[in-house]
C-alpha positions as CSV (number, residue, x, y, z in Angstrom):
1,X,-82.8,39.8,1.8
2,X,-85.6,38.7,4.1
3,X,-85.4,36.0,6.8
4,X,-86.7,33.2,4.6
5,X,-84.2,33.9,1.9
6,X,-81.4,34.1,4.4
7,X,-82.5,30.7,5.8
8,X,-82.6,29.2,2.4
9,X,-79.2,30.6,1.5
10,X,-77.8,29.2,4.8
11,X,-79.3,25.8,4.1
12,X,-77.8,25.8,0.7
13,X,-74.4,26.8,2.1
14,X,-74.5,24.2,4.8
15,X,-75.5,21.4,2.3
16,X,-72.7,22.5,-0.1
17,X,-70.2,22.2,2.7
18,X,-71.5,18.7,3.7
19,X,-71.1,17.6,0.0
20,X,-67.7,19.2,-0.4
21,X,-66.5,17.6,2.9
22,X,-67.8,14.2,1.9
23,X,-66.1,14.4,-1.5
24,X,-62.8,15.3,0.0
25,X,-63.0,12.5,2.5
26,X,-64.0,10.0,-0.2
27,X,-61.2,11.2,-2.5
28,X,-58.6,10.7,0.3
29,X,-59.9,7.2,1.0
30,X,-59.9,6.2,-2.7
31,X,-56.5,7.8,-3.3
32,X,-55.1,5.9,-0.3
33,X,-56.6,2.7,-1.7
34,X,-55.1,3.3,-5.1
35,X,-51.7,3.9,-3.6
36,X,-52.0,0.7,-1.6
37,X,-53.0,-1.1,-4.8
38,X,-50.1,0.3,-6.8
39,X,-47.6,-0.5,-4.0
40,X,-48.9,-4.1,-3.7
41,X,-48.6,-4.5,-7.5
42,X,-45.1,-3.2,-7.5
43,X,-44.1,-5.4,-4.5
44,X,-45.6,-8.5,-6.2
45,X,-43.9,-7.9,-9.5
46,X,-40.6,-7.0,-8.0
47,X,-40.3,-9.7,-5.4
48,X,-42.2,-12.6,-7.1
49,X,-41.4,-12.1,-10.8
50,X,-38.3,-10.0,-11.1
51,X,-36.7,-11.3,-7.9
52,X,-35.2,-7.8,-7.4
53,X,-33.1,-8.3,-10.5
54,X,-33.0,-6.6,-13.9
55,X,-33.0,-9.7,-15.9
56,X,-34.1,-9.5,-19.6
57,X,-36.8,-12.1,-19.0
58,X,-38.2,-10.0,-16.2
59,X,-38.5,-7.0,-18.6
60,X,-40.4,-9.3,-21.1
61,X,-42.8,-10.4,-18.3
62,X,-43.6,-6.8,-17.4
63,X,-44.3,-6.0,-21.0
64,X,-46.6,-9.0,-21.4
65,X,-48.3,-8.3,-18.1
66,X,-48.9,-4.7,-19.1
67,X,-50.5,-5.7,-22.4
68,X,-52.8,-8.1,-20.6
69,X,-53.8,-5.6,-17.9
70,X,-54.4,-2.8,-20.4
71,X,-56.8,-5.0,-22.3
72,X,-58.8,-5.6,-19.1
73,X,-58.3,-2.4,-17.0
74,X,-57.2,0.3,-19.4
75,X,-54.1,2.5,-20.1
76,X,-53.4,3.1,-16.4
77,X,-51.5,-0.2,-16.5
78,X,-49.5,0.3,-19.6
79,X,-45.8,-0.8,-19.4
80,X,-44.4,2.6,-18.5
81,X,-46.8,2.9,-15.6
82,X,-46.1,-0.6,-14.4
83,X,-42.4,0.3,-14.3
84,X,-43.2,3.4,-12.2
85,X,-45.2,1.3,-9.9
86,X,-42.3,-1.1,-9.6
87,X,-40.0,1.8,-8.9
88,X,-42.3,3.1,-6.2
89,X,-42.3,-0.3,-4.4
90,X,-38.5,-0.5,-4.7
91,X,-38.1,3.0,-3.2
92,X,-40.5,2.0,-0.3
93,X,-40.4,-1.7,0.4
94,X,-42.0,-1.2,3.8
95,X,-45.8,-0.9,3.8
96,X,-45.7,1.1,7.1
97,X,-43.5,3.7,5.5
98,X,-45.7,4.0,2.5
99,X,-48.8,4.4,4.7
100,X,-47.1,7.1,6.8
101,X,-45.8,9.0,3.9
102,X,-49.1,8.9,2.1
103,X,-51.0,10.2,5.2
104,X,-48.5,13.1,5.5
105,X,-48.8,14.0,1.8
106,X,-52.6,13.8,1.8
107,X,-52.8,16.0,5.0
108,X,-50.2,18.6,3.7
109,X,-50.0,18.7,-0.1
110,X,-49.2,22.4,-0.1
111,X,-45.8,22.0,1.4
112,X,-43.3,19.8,-0.2
113,X,-39.6,20.6,0.2
114,X,-37.3,20.5,-2.9
115,X,-36.4,16.9,-2.2
116,X,-36.4,14.6,-5.1
117,X,-38.0,11.8,-3.2
118,X,-40.9,13.9,-2.0
119,X,-41.3,15.3,-5.5
120,X,-41.6,11.8,-6.9
121,X,-44.2,11.0,-4.2
122,X,-46.1,14.1,-5.0
123,X,-46.1,13.2,-8.7
124,X,-47.3,9.7,-7.8
125,X,-50.1,11.3,-5.7
126,X,-51.2,13.5,-8.5
127,X,-51.2,10.5,-10.9
128,X,-53.3,8.6,-8.4
129,X,-55.8,11.6,-8.1
130,X,-56.0,11.7,-11.9
131,X,-56.7,8.0,-12.0
132,X,-59.5,8.4,-9.5
133,X,-61.0,11.3,-11.4
134,X,-60.9,9.3,-14.6
135,X,-62.7,6.4,-13.0
136,X,-65.3,8.5,-11.1
137,X,-66.3,10.2,-14.4
138,X,-67.1,6.8,-15.9
139,X,-69.8,6.0,-13.3
C-alpha cells in the first residue's frame, strides 16, 4: 500500500472511530433519559394514582392509562410494561439511587453479579436500549 492509500485508510479509520464514539455517547444519554422517564412515570403512577396501595380501582386506572398511552405512543406503554415501570419505581423510590445505579450499569455492563436486583436492572437497561433502537430506526 502506498502512502496515499495509507493516509486514506487512516482517515477512514479515524472517522469511523469518531462516529462510533459519538453513537455510544448518544445512546448512553438517550438510555439515561429513557430510564429517567420510566422512573418518573412509575413514581407518578404509584404515588399519585395508586397511593402505594394495590387497590382494584388502581389496577383499572393502570389498564385504562395503558390503553390511552399505547394509542398515542405505541406498545412500549402497554399494561405489562407500565406495571414493570411501576415496580421499578417501587424498588428505587430515590432518584439519586436510580441515577447512581444507572451510571454504574452503563459504565460496566459486562459485570453483573448473580444478584436478582442487579439482574432486574440489567433487564430494564436492555429493554431501554431496545426502545431506543426501535425509535431511532423510525427517524
